[in-house]
C-alpha positions in Angstrom: 48.2 -5.1 -8.9 45.4 -4.7 -11.0 46.0 -6.1 -14.6 44.3 -5.0 -17.5 41.6 -7.3 -17.8 42.1 -9.4 -21.7 38.6 -9.6 -22.9 35.1 -8.2 -22.7 33.9 -11.8 -21.1 36.0 -11.1 -17.9 34.4 -7.7 -17.2 31.8 -8.6 -14.6 28.2 -7.2 -14.0 28.3 -8.5 -10.5 29.8 -10.8 -8.3 26.9 -13.3 -7.4 26.7 -15.3 -9.4 29.8 -13.8 -11.8 28.0 -12.5 -14.5 29.8 -11.1 -17.6 28.9 -7.4 -18.3 27.7 -8.6 -21.8 25.5 -11.5 -20.9 24.0 -9.2 -18.4 23.0 -6.5 -21.0 22.2 -9.0 -23.3 19.8 -10.6 -20.8 18.7 -6.7 -20.3 17.7 -6.3 -23.9 15.7 -9.4 -24.0 13.4 -8.2 -21.2 12.9 -5.1 -22.1 11.6 -6.2 -25.2 9.1 -8.6 -23.2 8.0 -5.7 -20.7 7.6 -3.3 -23.7 5.6 -5.6 -25.4 3.2 -5.4 -22.1 3.0 -2.2 -21.7 2.5 -1.3 -25.1 -1.2 -0.1 -24.4 0.0 2.6 -22.0 3.2 3.6 -24.0 1.3 4.4 -27.5 -1.3 6.0 -25.2 0.9 8.2 -23.8 3.3 9.0 -27.0 0.0 10.0 -28.5 -1.3 12.2 -25.7 2.8 14.1 -25.3 3.4 13.5 -29.3 6.2 11.8 -28.6 7.5 9.8 -31.8 7.1 6.2 -30.8 10.5 5.0 -32.6 12.0 7.7 -30.3 10.8 6.5 -27.0 12.1 3.3 -28.2 15.4 4.4 -29.1 15.6 6.1 -25.6 14.8 3.2 -23.7 16.8 0.6 -25.4 19.9 3.0 -25.3 19.3 3.5 -21.4 19.5 -0.3 -20.9 22.3 -1.1 -23.2 24.4 1.7 -21.7 23.2 1.8 -17.8 25.7 -0.1 -16.5 28.8 0.9 -18.6 30.5 2.9 -15.6 31.2 -0.8 -14.2 34.3 -0.9 -16.4 36.3 0.9 -14.2 39.1 -0.3 -12.2 37.5 0.7 -8.8 34.4 -1.5 -9.4 35.8 -4.5 -10.8 38.4 -4.4 -8.0 35.4 -4.7 -5.7 33.6 -7.0 -7.5 36.3 -9.2 -7.2 36.4 -8.6 -3.5 40.3 -7.0 -3.8 39.6 -3.4 -2.9 37.6 -1.9 0.0 34.1 -0.9 -1.2 34.4 2.7 0.8 36.6 3.3 -2.0 34.3 2.4 -4.4 33.0 4.8 -7.5 29.4 4.6 -8.2 28.4 3.0 -11.1 25.8 4.7 -11.9 27.5 7.7 -12.3 30.3 6.7 -13.6 27.9 5.8 -16.7 27.2 9.7 -17.3 29.6 10.3 -19.8 28.5 7.8 -22.2 24.6 8.4 -21.4 25.2 12.1 -22.1 26.4 11.6 -25.6 23.2 9.4 -25.6 21.0 12.1 -24.6 22.8 14.7 -27.1 22.5 11.7 -30.3 19.0 11.3 -29.7 18.0 14.8 -29.0 14.8 15.6 -26.8 12.3 13.3 -26.6 9.5 15.9 -27.5 9.9 19.5 -28.7 9.7 21.7 -25.7 11.5 19.0 -23.7 14.5 20.4 -21.0 14.9 17.2 -19.2 17.7 14.7 -20.1 15.1 11.6 -19.1 17.3 9.0 -20.0 20.2 10.1 -18.1 18.0 10.9 -14.8 16.7 7.3 -14.9 20.4 5.8 -15.2 21.5 8.4 -12.5 18.9 7.4 -9.8 18.3 3.8 -10.5 20.3 2.9 -7.0 19.7 5.7 -5.0 16.8 8.4 -4.3 17.4 11.4 -6.6 18.6 14.4 -3.3 20.9 16.9 -3.5 23.1 14.9 -1.6 23.6 12.2 -3.9 27.3 10.8 -4.9 29.0 13.4 -2.3 31.9 10.9 -1.8 32.6 11.2 -5.9 32.5 15.1 -6.0 36.3 15.0 -5.1 37.5 11.9 -6.9 36.8 10.0 -10.7 36.4 6.9 -12.2 39.0 5.3 -13.4 37.8 3.7 -16.7 39.5 0.4 -18.3 40.3 0.4 -21.5 37.5 -2.2 -22.4 35.2 0.6 -22.0 35.4 1.2 -26.0 34.8 -2.5 -26.7 31.8 -2.1 -24.6 30.5 1.0 -26.4 30.7 -0.8 -29.7 28.9 -4.1 -28.0 26.2 -1.6 -27.3 26.0 -0.1 -30.9 25.5 -3.3 -32.0 22.9 -4.5 -30.0 21.3 -1.2 -30.9 21.6 -2.1 -35.0 20.0 -5.1 -34.0 16.6 -3.9 -32.5 16.1 -1.1 -35.2 18.4 1.8 -33.5 21.1 2.9 -35.4 24.2 5.6 -34.2 27.3 5.9 -33.6 28.2 6.9 -30.3 31.9 8.5 -30.0 32.7 10.1 -26.8 35.7 12.3 -27.5 35.7 14.2 -24.5 34.5 12.6 -21.2 32.8 15.1 -18.8 33.0 15.2 -15.4 30.2 12.7 -13.9 29.6 14.3 -10.7 29.3 17.6 -12.2 26.9 16.5 -14.9 24.6 15.5 -12.0 24.7 18.5 -9.8 24.2 20.2 -13.4 20.5 18.5 -13.9 19.9 18.8 -10.1 20.2 22.6 -10.3 18.5 23.0 -13.7 15.6 21.4 -11.4 16.1 23.3 -8.5 16.6 26.9 -10.4 13.8 26.5 -13.2 10.9 28.4 -13.1 8.9 25.5 -14.4 8.1 22.7 -12.0 7.9 19.4 -14.0 4.2 18.2 -13.7 2.4 15.8 -14.5 3.8 15.3 -18.1 7.5 14.9 -17.1 6.4 12.5 -14.2 4.3 9.9 -16.0 7.0 10.1 -19.0 9.9 9.4 -16.3 7.8 7.1 -14.2 7.1 5.1 -17.3 10.4 5.0 -18.1 12.2 3.6 -15.0 9.3 1.4 -14.4 10.3 -0.1 -18.3 14.1 0.4 -17.0 13.5 -1.5 -13.5 11.7 -4.4 -15.5 14.8 -5.3 -17.5 17.2 -4.6 -15.1 15.9 -6.8 -12.3 14.2 -9.8 -14.5 17.5 -10.1 -16.4 19.2 -10.3 -12.8 16.2 -12.4 -11.4 13.5 -14.3 -13.3 10.6 -13.0 -15.4 6.9 -13.4 -13.8 3.7 -13.1 -15.2 2.8 -9.8 -15.8 -0.5 -9.9 -15.6 -3.9 -12.3 -14.9 -5.1 -15.1 -17.0 -8.4 -15.1 -15.2 -12.3 -14.5 -17.0 -14.9 -13.1 -15.0 -16.4 -16.8 -15.4 -13.4 -18.2 -13.2 -14.5 -15.3 -10.4 -17.6 -16.9 -10.2 -16.9 -20.5 -10.2 -14.4 -19.9 -7.4 -17.3 -17.8 -5.4 -19.7 -20.7 -5.8 -16.8 -23.1 -4.5 -16.1 -20.2 -1.5 -20.0 -19.9 -0.6 -20.8 -23.3 -0.4 -17.6 -24.1 1.5 -18.6 -21.4 4.4 -22.0 -23.4 4.8 -24.4 -21.1 2.8 -26.5 -21.8 -0.3 -25.2 -20.1 -3.6 -27.5 -18.3 -5.2 -25.4 -17.1 -8.5 -24.2 -13.5 -8.5 -26.2 -10.7 -6.8 -28.0 -7.7 -8.8 -25.2 -5.7 -8.0 -22.1 -8.3 -9.1 -24.1 -8.8 -12.0 -24.2 -5.1 -13.0 -20.3 -4.7 -12.2 -19.7 -7.5 -14.6 -21.0 -5.9 -17.3 -20.1 -2.3 -16.2 -17.3 -0.2 -18.5 -15.4 2.7 -16.9 -14.8 4.1 -13.3 -17.3 2.9 -11.3 -18.8 3.9 -7.8 -20.1 0.8 -5.9 -22.6 1.7 -2.6 -24.0 -1.6 -1.0 -24.2 -3.0 2.5 -21.5 -4.7 4.1 -21.1 -8.5 3.9 -23.5 -8.6 0.4 -20.0 -9.2 -1.8 -18.4 -5.7 -2.8 -14.9 -7.9 -2.7 -16.5 -9.9 -5.7 -18.3 -7.0 -7.4 -14.9 -5.1 -7.7 -12.7 -8.3 -8.8 -15.5 -8.9 -11.7 -15.3 -5.1 -12.7 -11.6 -5.1 -12.8 -11.8 -8.1 -15.2 -14.6 -6.9 -17.7 -12.3 -3.9 -18.3 -9.1 -5.7 -18.5 -6.8 -7.0 -21.3 -3.3 -6.7 -20.1 -3.4 -4.5 -17.3 -2.8 -5.0 -13.5 -5.0 -5.2 -10.6 -4.3 -3.2 -7.5 -6.9 -3.3 -4.8 -6.6 -0.5 -2.0 -7.7 -0.8 1.6 -7.7 1.3 5.1 -5.9 -1.4 7.3 -3.6 -3.8 7.3 -5.4 -6.4 8.4 -8.2 -5.6 5.7 -5.3 -6.2 3.3 -4.3 -9.5 4.8 -7.9 -10.7 4.5 -8.4 -9.5 0.7 -5.3 -10.9 0.2 -6.0 -14.2 1.0 -9.3 -14.0 -0.7 -7.7 -13.1 -4.1 -5.2 -15.8 -3.9 -7.9 -18.3 -4.1 -9.3 -16.6 -7.1 -6.0 -15.8 -9.0 -3.5 -18.1 -7.5 -0.4 -17.2 -5.0 2.3 -16.8 -7.7 0.2 -14.0 -9.2 -0.8 -11.7 -5.8 1.5 -9.9 -4.1 0.9 -8.0 -0.6 2.0 -4.4 0.2 2.0 -2.6 3.9 3.8 -1.9 6.7 4.2 -5.1 8.5 3.7 -7.7 4.8 7.2 -9.2 4.9 5.8 -10.9 8.9 2.5 -11.9 7.1 3.8 -13.3 4.2 6.8 -14.9 6.4 4.1 -16.6 8.7 2.1 -17.8 6.0 4.7 -19.9 4.4 8.2 -21.5 4.8 10.8 -19.9 2.8 14.0 -21.3 2.9 15.6 -19.4 0.2 16.1 -15.6 1.5 17.2 -14.5 -1.8 13.4 -15.5 -3.4 11.9 -14.4 -0.4 13.4 -10.9 -0.6 12.6 -10.8 -4.8 9.0 -11.5 -3.8 8.7 -8.5 -1.0 10.3 -6.3 -3.5 7.9 -7.3 -6.2 5.2 -6.8 -3.9 5.9 -3.6 -2.6 6.4 -2.3 -6.1 3.3 -3.5 -7.2 5.3 -5.8 -10.0 2.7 -8.7 -9.2 -0.2 -9.1 -11.7 -2.6 -8.6 -8.4 -1.3 -6.2 -5.7 -3.4 -5.7 -2.4 -2.1 -2.7 -0.3 -3.2 -0.4 2.4 -4.4 2.7 0.6 -1.5 4.4 2.3 1.3 2.4 0.0 0.1 4.0 -3.2 -0.4 7.4 -1.6 3.5 7.0 -0.6 4.6 6.8 -4.3 2.4 10.1 -5.0 4.7 11.6 -2.0 7.5 10.6 -4.3 8.7 8.3 -1.9 10.9 4.9 -2.5 10.6 3.4 -5.7 8.1 5.9 -6.0 8.3 5.5 -10.3 8.3 1.8 -10.3 5.0 1.9 -8.5 3.4 4.9 -10.3 4.4 2.8 -13.9 2.6 -0.5 -12.5 -0.5 1.8 -11.6 -0.5 3.4 -14.9 -3.5 1.5 -16.9 -4.1 -0.2 -14.1 -7.8 -1.4 -12.8 -7.5 0.0 -9.2 -10.8 -1.0 -6.8 -10.3 1.7 -3.6 -12.8 -0.1 -0.8 -14.1 1.4 2.1 -13.6 4.9 0.8 -15.9 6.4 4.1 -13.0 5.1 6.2 -10.7 8.2 5.3 -10.6 11.6 6.8 -11.2 14.8 4.7 -7.2 15.0 4.9 -6.3 11.7 3.4 -9.3 11.8 1.0 -7.4 15.0 -0.5 -4.6 13.2 -0.9 -6.7 10.1 -2.6 -8.2 12.8 -5.1 -4.6 14.2 -5.6 -3.6 10.8 -6.7 -7.0 10.3 -8.7 -6.5 13.1 -10.8 -3.1 11.7 -11.9 -3.9 8.1 -12.4 -7.3 9.2 -14.6 -4.6 10.8 -17.1 -2.9 7.7 -17.2 -5.4 5.4 -18.7 -6.0 4.0 -14.8 -9.8 3.0 -14.5 -10.8 3.3 -10.8 -13.6 1.7 -8.8 -14.5 3.4 -5.6 -16.6 0.8 -3.0 -18.4 1.8 0.5 -21.4 0.5 2.6 -21.4 4.3 3.5 -21.2 6.6 0.8 -22.9 10.3 1.8 -23.8 12.6 -1.2 -21.1 14.8 -0.6 -18.8 12.1 -1.6 -20.5 10.9 -4.3 -20.3 14.5 -5.4 -16.7 14.7 -4.8 -16.2 11.7 -7.0 -17.9 12.4 -9.7 -16.3 15.5 -10.0 -12.9 14.4 -10.2 -14.0 11.0 -12.5 -16.8 12.4 -15.0 -18.8 9.9 -16.7 -18.2 7.5 -13.5 -20.9 4.7 -13.6 -23.3 4.1 -10.3 -24.0 1.2 -8.6 -26.8 1.2 -6.0 -29.0 -1.8 -5.4 -32.6 -0.9 -4.4 -33.3 -4.3 -3.3 -31.2 -3.8 -0.2 -33.3 -0.7 1.0 -35.7 -2.4 2.7 -33.3 -5.1 4.6 -33.4 -5.1 8.1 -30.8 -7.2 9.8 -31.1 -5.5 13.3 -33.0 -3.9 15.7 -31.3 -0.8 17.3 -31.4 0.9 20.6 -29.5 4.3 21.9 -29.0 4.2 25.7 -28.2 7.0 27.6 -25.7 5.2 29.8 -22.2 4.5 30.1 -21.0 1.0 29.1 -19.7 -0.2 32.3 -23.5 0.5 33.6 -24.3 -2.3 31.0 -22.3 -5.1 32.2 -25.4 -6.8 33.6 -27.7 -7.1 30.2 -24.0 -7.9 28.4 -23.4 -10.9 30.5 -26.8 -12.2 30.6 -26.8 -12.4 26.8 -23.8 -14.1 26.9 -25.1 -16.6 29.1 -28.0 -16.7 27.1 -25.5 -18.2 24.3 -25.1 -15.2 22.4 -21.9 -14.1 20.7 -21.7 -10.4 21.9 -19.3 -8.1 20.9 -18.6 -4.8 22.9 -17.2 -1.9 20.6 -15.4 1.0 22.9 -14.1 4.1 21.6 -10.6 4.0 23.1 -7.9 1.2 24.3 -8.4 2.6 28.1 -12.5 1.6 28.1 -11.8 -1.5 26.0 -9.0 -2.5 28.7 -11.3 -1.6 31.8 -14.4 -3.6 30.8 -12.4 -6.7 29.6 -11.1 -6.7 33.3 -14.6 -6.1 35.0 -15.9 -9.0 32.9 -12.8 -11.2 33.1 -14.0 -10.5 37.1 -17.4 -11.8 36.8 -16.6 -14.9 34.4 -15.5 -18.4 35.7 -14.6 -19.5 31.9 -12.7 -17.2 30.1 -12.3 -19.5 27.0 -14.9 -18.0 25.2 -13.7 -14.2 25.8 -11.4 -12.1 23.8 -10.0 -8.5 23.5 -8.7 -7.0 20.3 -7.4 -3.9 19.8 -4.3 -2.1 18.3 -1.8 -2.1 21.0 -1.4 -6.0 21.4 1.7 -7.4 19.6 1.1 -8.4 16.2 1.6 -11.6 16.5 -1.0 -11.7 19.3 -3.1 -9.4 17.0 -2.8 -11.9 14.0 -3.6 -15.0 16.3 -7.0 -13.9 17.4 -8.1 -12.6 14.0 -7.2 -16.2 12.9 -9.4 -17.6 15.9 -12.3 -15.1 15.0 -12.5 -16.1 11.5 -13.1 -19.8 12.3 -15.5 -19.1 15.3 -17.5 -21.7 16.8 -21.2 -20.8 14.9 -22.9 -22.9 18.1 -20.8 -21.8 21.1 -21.2 -18.4 23.0 -18.1 -15.9 22.7 -17.8 -12.6 23.9 -15.3 -10.2 22.2 -14.1 -6.7 23.1 -12.6 -4.4 20.4 -12.1 -0.9 19.7 -12.2 0.3 16.1 -10.2 -2.4 14.7 -13.3 -4.4 13.9 -15.2 -1.9 11.7 -13.1 -3.0 8.2 -11.3 -5.5 9.1 -12.6 -8.6 10.4 -15.6 -11.0 8.4 -17.5 -12.1 11.7 -20.9 -12.8 12.0 -22.2 -11.9 16.0 -25.5 -11.8 17.6 -25.3 -8.7 19.5 -23.4 -5.7 20.2 -23.0 -3.2 22.5 -21.1 -0.1 21.5 -20.1 3.4 22.3 -21.7 6.2 20.3 -19.8 7.0 17.1 -19.8 8.8 13.9 -22.8 7.4 11.9 -20.5 5.4 9.3 -18.8 4.0 11.8 -22.0 2.7 13.8 -23.1 1.2 10.5 -19.9 -0.6 9.8 -19.9 -1.7 13.5 -23.2 -3.1 13.2 -22.2 -5.2 9.8 -20.3 -7.3 12.4 -23.9 -8.4 13.7 -26.2 -10.4 11.7 -23.8 -9.9 8.7 -25.9 -12.3 6.2 -29.2 -11.2 7.6 -30.0 -14.9 8.2 -30.7 -14.6 12.0 -33.6 -13.2 13.9 -33.7 -10.9 17.0 -30.3 -9.6 16.7 -29.8 -6.3 18.5 -27.5 -3.6 18.4 -27.0 -1.1 21.7 -25.5 2.2 21.4 -24.4 3.4 24.7 -23.6 7.1 25.6 -19.6 8.1 25.7 -19.0 11.9 27.0 -15.9 11.2 26.2 -16.2 11.8 22.3 -12.5 11.5 21.6 -11.1 10.2 19.2 -13.8 11.4 16.9 -15.0 15.2 16.0 -17.4 16.5 18.8 -20.0 18.3 16.1 -20.1 15.0 13.9 -21.0 13.2 17.3 -23.2 15.7 18.3 -25.2 15.1 15.1 -25.2 11.6 15.3 -26.8 11.7 18.6 -29.6 13.8 17.6 -30.4 11.4 14.4 -30.5 8.2 16.9 -32.0 9.4 20.1 -35.1 8.3 20.0 -34.3 4.6 18.6 -35.2 2.1 21.3 -36.1 -1.3 19.4 -36.2 0.0 16.0 -35.6 -2.5 13.0 -33.5 -0.1 11.0 -33.4 -0.8 7.1 -30.4 -0.1 4.6 -32.7 3.2 3.7 -32.5 4.4 7.0 -29.1 4.2 7.3 -29.0 6.5 4.0 -31.4 9.0 5.3 -29.0 9.0 8.5 -26.0 9.5 7.2 -27.4 12.3 4.6 -29.1 13.9 7.6 -25.6 14.1 9.1 -23.3 14.9 6.0 -25.5 16.2 3.1 -24.8 19.7 3.8 -21.2 19.5 4.1 -19.2 20.3 1.2 -15.5 18.2 1.9 -13.4 20.5 -0.4 -14.0 23.5 2.6 -13.0 21.5 5.4 -9.6 22.6 6.9 -8.3 19.3 7.3 -9.1 18.9 2.8 -7.3 21.8 2.2 -4.4 20.7 4.5 -4.0 17.6 2.5 -4.0 19.6 -0.8 -1.2 21.9 0.4 0.9 19.0 1.8 0.8 17.3 -1.8 1.1 20.4 -3.8 4.2 21.7 -1.4 5.8 18.2 -1.3 5.8 18.0 -5.3 7.0 21.8 -5.6 9.8 20.7 -3.0 10.3 17.7 -4.8 10.5 19.5 -8.3 8.4 16.8 -9.6 11.2 14.3 -10.0 13.4 14.2 -6.7 12.6 11.6 -3.9 11.3 12.2 -0.6 14.2 10.5 1.4 13.0 10.2 5.0 12.0 7.3 6.9 8.5 5.2 6.8 8.3 6.3 10.5 8.2 9.9 9.6 5.8 9.6 6.5 2.0 9.8 7.2 -1.1 10.0 5.0 -3.3 10.2 7.9 -3.8 12.8 10.3 -3.4 11.6 13.7 -3.8 13.1 17.3 -0.5 11.7 18.2 2.4 10.0 16.7 2.6 5.9 17.4 5.8 3.8 16.9 6.4 0.4 16.6 8.7 -0.9 19.8 9.6 -4.5 21.2 8.5 -4.5 24.4 11.7 -5.8 26.4 9.7 -8.4 28.1 10.0 -10.6 24.8 13.6 -10.4 24.4 14.1 -13.9 25.3 11.5 -15.1 22.5 13.3 -12.5 20.0 16.3 -14.1 20.6 15.1 -17.8 20.2 14.1 -16.8 16.9 15.8 -18.6 13.5 14.9 -16.0 11.5 15.1 -12.1 12.7 12.4 -11.2 10.1 10.0 -12.6 12.9 10.7 -10.4 15.5 8.1 -8.1 13.7 5.8 -10.4 15.4 6.7 -8.9 19.1 6.4 -5.2 17.9 3.1 -3.4 19.0 2.4 0.2 18.6 2.7 2.7 21.2 2.0 6.8 21.5 5.2 8.7 20.9 5.1 10.6 24.4 5.2 7.5 26.0 7.9 5.8 24.0 9.8 8.8 25.2 9.6 8.5 29.0 10.1 4.7 28.9 13.7 3.5 29.4 15.6 1.7 26.5 17.9 -0.8 25.6 19.8 -2.0 22.7 20.8 -6.0 22.3 22.7 -7.0 19.1 21.4 -3.7 17.1 17.7 -4.6 18.5 15.9 -2.2 20.6 14.0 -2.6 23.4 11.3 -0.9 25.5 10.9 -1.3 28.9 7.0 -0.8 28.7 4.9 -3.0 30.4 2.9 -5.3 28.3 0.1 -8.1 29.6 -0.6 -10.6 27.3 -3.9 -10.7 27.5 -4.6 -6.8 27.4 -1.5 -5.4 25.6 -0.1 -2.6 26.9 -0.6 -1.2 30.2 -0.2 2.7 30.4 -0.5 3.0 34.4 1.2 6.4 35.5 2.5 4.4 38.9 4.3 1.6 36.0 7.8 1.9 37.8 9.1 0.8 34.2 7.6 4.5 32.9 10.7 6.7 34.2 11.9 9.9 32.0 15.1 8.7 30.2 
């Protein structure tokens, strides 16, 4: 039988560790005051911009934090936290807090003159669950059983408010039905003729971000908000890093010096391998006071590499990593005995709470589709210094989503730097349209830089095997880039048969298990400078690997892809007689046939031509110069998807789907992560099942549907044929492939 708890000190906020309600709330207020100070620049800016009284904003935030857990003072919660009641009989505490929070909203009044959204209530209501029309269905037919101590808790909260400059008396004379209040807000948003826009999203995101900082840090440990490094620190580390790599440090390049002194938004267009990363970091610190730094890239592999580099500049505790397999990568990098600390670190990284966050661009785009912790991520992106690298790698669909994101960010004080080695004029014009007064950095000294000799041969790749092997046997480091995995595997098998020694032969593509792919990428990072080597790869090398080889044979591809591939050969311009041989590919896929034909037209006469960076620019303009990206069907589709999603979510609701169903890229066919069943023994020998991610590989959905599956201990294994050397095998006569 539950007895009435005699004092407020016996009311618990959580079970592990046993923490009194009053202590948790006091800690939350302390953390709110701290983070309020950190975010004061953006708070002040938005209050001025949206004509919000700053004291009213502070009062709302303080009351939200003080009363957000008052719904825990119920018989149900206190029994559950003491393990004396089945959790299935719980009444959600955030919903049980609504009667008090509703009174707070009434007492304080609207946040600004025409505000129709009770922001404080919405923050508390959604602080544990996605905001959808199916929230709290269990609570629809029951009621919270409040304990008498709720009156003491209200008095305690009023005293906390008073101690922090906010005075009002909160008397709840009639306790409203919490579920009906939630439905009222939901229906109001659903039926309103006015869809909340940038203003409402910005205010809600900022308030929810402030709230989560206070709540999470009160439950854990406060961390640094922003880095303390200076541009001089970057220069010193760059010098040490350059010398460590065996190169001579000659100081900052001209374009790095310009970035170091640049203010505001920035476009950087310089060749690969010349130090764009440091250029972006120097700019970020020059434009920095207490803002976060966010570095966005097109792939998980590039994100991992830049994460490692940022650790050198800012220290491990200050840098977060966010992408689909970040947890696995971070587990492989360090030993984590404390799983609670590991999960906290992952959460801080996913929500961009670290002073510096390195992520795939998708992770920030997800927040602009209102997916998982979207408000917290947007709050951290406000006023941040954001670097988007390799912008050329995104097709018009993803580019449209990025532009929508940029439109929102620029209104919240964020500054952006957009970087690429390949920056067609239409892309520059598009960026200038949405980021007016943007600065441009292009370094003319590289225009005459010629690192490789180019030749176009009207032969397929498999007709070039003799030439490839001759280069290899002459001691060269040779790169072969195929447009499709099947071709990559085919060439690898042909070369394997002709070589007696396979230790310097490697294949790399996206259908290797994650563990093996990382192992091979790490090996390439430490590649012997003297020994011959032969790497056969797909597009994964274009923006992922900092390698410096001697010769490349590549399928024809869009000009920007060819330039990126060529950037893996004679990367630093210190070698002589390095070659790029472009081979014919009549398949065209996965590329647009029109772009391939235009590329073929501009390269068809290449024969031992030492192309310069200026030549590359001319080629790019010949192909893309007359294109208006905004008229592209895929660009319009991206805009349409974004706008429809915001309308359907009414700006403030959550997109409640799995990550597998969420895509910010146009793909010809969906891929899914699977564990081939040949790895069952290895997976179940792991001490930490987080590491099972290392045995996952992406396969096409059509292949997944054709394969047999089995589930063991809640882990699904797929009977797809996998070879440890070449990855997934899609042979039609593979007996493992059967229709289920």
